[in-house]
C-alpha positions in Angstrom: 0.4 0.0 0.3 1.7 3.6 -0.8 1.6 6.6 1.3 -0.4 9.7 0.2 1.9 12.4 1.5 4.3 14.1 -0.3 7.5 12.8 -1.0 10.6 14.8 1.4 7.7 16.7 3.5 7.0 13.4 6.0 11.1 14.8 6.9 10.1 18.7 7.7 9.6 19.9 10.7 7.2 22.4 12.3 9.1 24.5 12.0 10.3 23.9 8.9 6.6 24.2 7.5 5.3 27.1 9.3 8.2 29.1 7.7 6.8 27.7 4.2 3.0 28.4 5.2 4.3 31.8 5.7 6.1 31.9 2.8 2.5 31.5 0.6 0.5 34.0 2.5 2.9 36.4 2.1 2.7 36.1 -1.3 -1.9 35.9 -1.6 -1.0 39.1 0.7 0.7 40.6 -2.1 -0.9 39.8 -5.3 -4.7 40.6 -3.0 -3.1 44.0 -2.9 -2.5 44.7 -6.7 -5.5 43.4 -7.0 -7.4 45.8 -4.7 -5.6 48.7 -3.5 -8.2 49.9 -1.6 -8.1 46.8 0.5 -4.1 45.8 0.1 -3.3 48.1 3.0 -5.8 45.7 5.6 -4.8 42.7 3.4 -0.6 42.5 3.9 -1.9 43.9 8.0 -3.9 40.8 8.9 -1.4 38.2 6.9 0.8 35.7 9.5 4.3 37.4 8.7 6.5 35.6 11.5 9.4 33.7 10.2 13.0 34.4 8.8 11.8 33.7 5.4 8.8 35.3 5.0 10.7 39.1 6.7 13.4 38.7 3.6 10.4 38.1 1.3 8.6 41.2 2.2 11.8 43.4 2.9 12.7 43.0 -0.2 9.6 43.8 -2.0 8.4 47.0 -0.2 9.7 50.4 0.3 9.6 51.7 3.5 6.7 49.2 4.7 4.5 49.4 1.0 5.5 47.6 -2.4 6.1 49.8 -5.6 2.1 49.2 -6.2 0.9 50.7 -3.0 3.6 53.7 -3.2 2.1 55.1 -6.5 -1.1 54.2 -6.3 -0.5 56.9 -3.1 1.9 59.1 -4.6 -1.1 59.0 -7.7 -4.0 60.4 -4.7 -2.0 62.9 -3.8 -0.7 63.5 -7.0 -4.3 63.7 -9.1 -5.1 66.6 -11.4 -8.2 67.2 -9.0 -6.8 67.8 -5.5 -4.1 70.4 -7.8 -7.3 71.6 -9.0 -8.8 72.0 -5.7 -5.1 73.2 -4.1 -5.4 75.5 -6.2 -9.3 76.7 -6.3 -9.2 76.9 -2.8 -6.3 79.3 -3.3 -7.3 81.2 -5.8 -9.9 82.0 -3.6 -8.0 83.1 -0.7 -6.3 85.4 -3.0 -9.4 86.7 -4.3 -11.4 87.4 -0.9 -7.5 89.3 0.3 -8.1 90.8 -3.0 -12.1 91.8 -2.3 -10.7 93.3 1.3 -8.4 95.3 0.4 -10.7 97.1 -2.5 -13.4 97.6 0.1 -10.5 98.7 3.0 -9.3 101.2 0.3 -12.8 102.7 -0.2 -13.9 102.7 2.6 -10.5 104.9 3.7 -11.2 107.3 0.3 -14.8 107.8 1.3 -13.5 108.6 4.9 -10.7 111.6 3.0 -13.8 112.7 1.5 -15.8 113.2 3.6 -13.4 115.1 5.8 -12.4 117.2 3.1 -16.1 118.2 3.0 -16.2 118.8 6.4 -12.5 120.4 6.3 -13.9 123.0 3.0 -17.1 123.4 5.1 -15.3 124.8 8.4 -13.0 127.0 6.6 -15.8 128.7 4.1 -18.4 128.7 7.5 -15.4 131.2 9.1 -14.6 133.1 6.4 -18.0 133.9 5.9 -18.0 134.9 10.6 -15.1 137.4 9.1 -16.9 139.1 6.6 -20.3 139.4 7.7 -19.8 142.7 9.5 -22.1 142.9 12.5 -25.2 144.9 12.6 -24.7 148.4 14.6 -26.4 149.7 17.4 -27.6 152.5 17.1 -29.0 154.9 20.6 -32.8 155.4 20.4 -32.1 159.5 20.0 -31.5 161.5 17.3 -28.9 160.7 16.6 -29.0 157.7 16.2 -32.0 157.6 14.7 -30.3 160.1 12.0 -27.2 157.1 11.3 -29.5 154.3 10.9 -31.8 156.5 8.4 -28.6 157.0 6.9 -27.4 153.3 6.3 -30.2 152.7 5.4 -30.5 155.5 2.4 -27.1 154.5 1.3 -28.4 151.0 1.1 -31.8 151.7 -1.1 -29.4 154.7 -2.7 -31.3 157.5 -1.6 -29.7 161.2 -1.1 -28.5 162.8 1.6 -26.4 164.5 4.1 -26.3 164.3 8.2 -26.3 167.9 8.0 -30.0 167.9 5.4 -31.6 165.4 7.6 -31.1 167.1 11.1 -31.7 170.4 10.0 -34.9 169.9 8.5 -35.7 167.5 11.7 -35.3 170.6 13.9 -37.1 172.9 11.8 -40.3 170.6 10.9 -41.0 169.0 14.1 -38.4 170.3 17.1 -37.3 166.1 16.7 -39.8 165.1 18.3 -41.3 161.4 16.6 -44.8 162.1 17.8 -45.1 165.9 16.5 -48.1 166.6 14.5 -49.3 169.4 12.7 -53.6 170.4 13.2 -53.5 173.5 11.4 -51.9 173.7 8.8 -53.8 173.0 4.9 -53.0 169.0 5.4 -54.9 169.1 8.7 -57.8 171.0 7.6 -58.0 168.5 4.7 -58.3 165.5 6.7 -54.2 164.6 6.3 -52.4 165.8 8.9 -48.7 165.7 8.4 -46.3 163.1 11.5 -43.3 162.3 12.6 -40.1 163.8 12.7 -40.2 165.4 8.9 -44.1 166.0 9.0 -45.1 164.1 6.3 -48.6 163.3 5.2 -50.1 159.7 5.2 -49.8 159.7 1.2 -46.7 160.3 1.3 -45.4 157.8 3.6 -47.6 155.3 1.7 -46.0 156.3 -1.5 -42.8 156.3 -1.5 -42.2 154.2 2.3 -39.0 152.5 2.0 -38.9 148.6 2.2 -37.1 147.8 5.3 -38.4 150.0 7.6 -42.1 149.5 9.7 -44.7 150.8 8.5 -45.8 153.7 10.7 -45.7 156.9 10.4 -44.6 157.7 13.7 -41.4 154.7 13.5 -38.3 158.0 13.4 -36.8 156.0 11.2 -39.1 154.8 8.8 -40.5 158.2 9.0 -36.7 160.4 8.2 -36.1 157.4 5.5 -39.7 157.9 3.6 -38.8 162.2 3.4 -36.0 161.8 2.4 -36.8 159.3 -0.3 -39.9 162.2 -1.0 -37.4 165.1 -0.9 -35.2 163.2 -3.8 -37.8 162.6 -6.0 -38.9 166.2 -5.7 -35.9 168.0 -5.0 -33.0 165.5 -5.8 -32.2 165.3 -2.0 -32.9 166.7 1.1 -30.0 168.9 1.5 -32.0 171.3 -1.2 -34.5 171.2 1.1 -34.5 174.3 3.7 -38.6 175.7 4.0 -41.9 173.6 3.7 -41.5 171.5 1.7 
């Protein structure tokens, strides 16, 4: 009767059998790793590589613990066009965001500069206006003050007349009394008595009243300016009046 065992195998001890089994397992793992990259690492880690023979085969077939196929796959994954495109897109997005931020910052700075320039210009204009503004003079509430204020108004409206001409006629007509009224002359007899510093009748006051002065025949300044306006029209100037007019 013949034995079913392979010749020579009966003489192998347990250690030698284990070594051969390890070599076989390593070969299976390498083939599996090459065919299925996604599971190669797991297959390799699970292979019981223990014998000296297996260690020798593994070292000669790997690069830093990886087979050439694994190294190629990893390099391909990290250097793939998709990864490069993603990296470039992220870099472009970052650069774009930085550019937009810089543009916005510059625009805000320019806006502030324009606002400051406008504020400064307004301030300078206001200061210039304040310097050029002539304060309204304060006139005394007496005959001298009334005449001086009247002369300023007459000058503005181009009505001729002098301090002397006004003063002289006022003293003759009313003695400087702004409430003076004539109740005996022809005008009074006609129902329109002369009134005020320069004894103006109401129709004349109304016709020659100067805008900007009170519409009150007894107001000293309004009375003087209206009378001067009338005298300028009839006689050329109040300076030319030396009697009743």
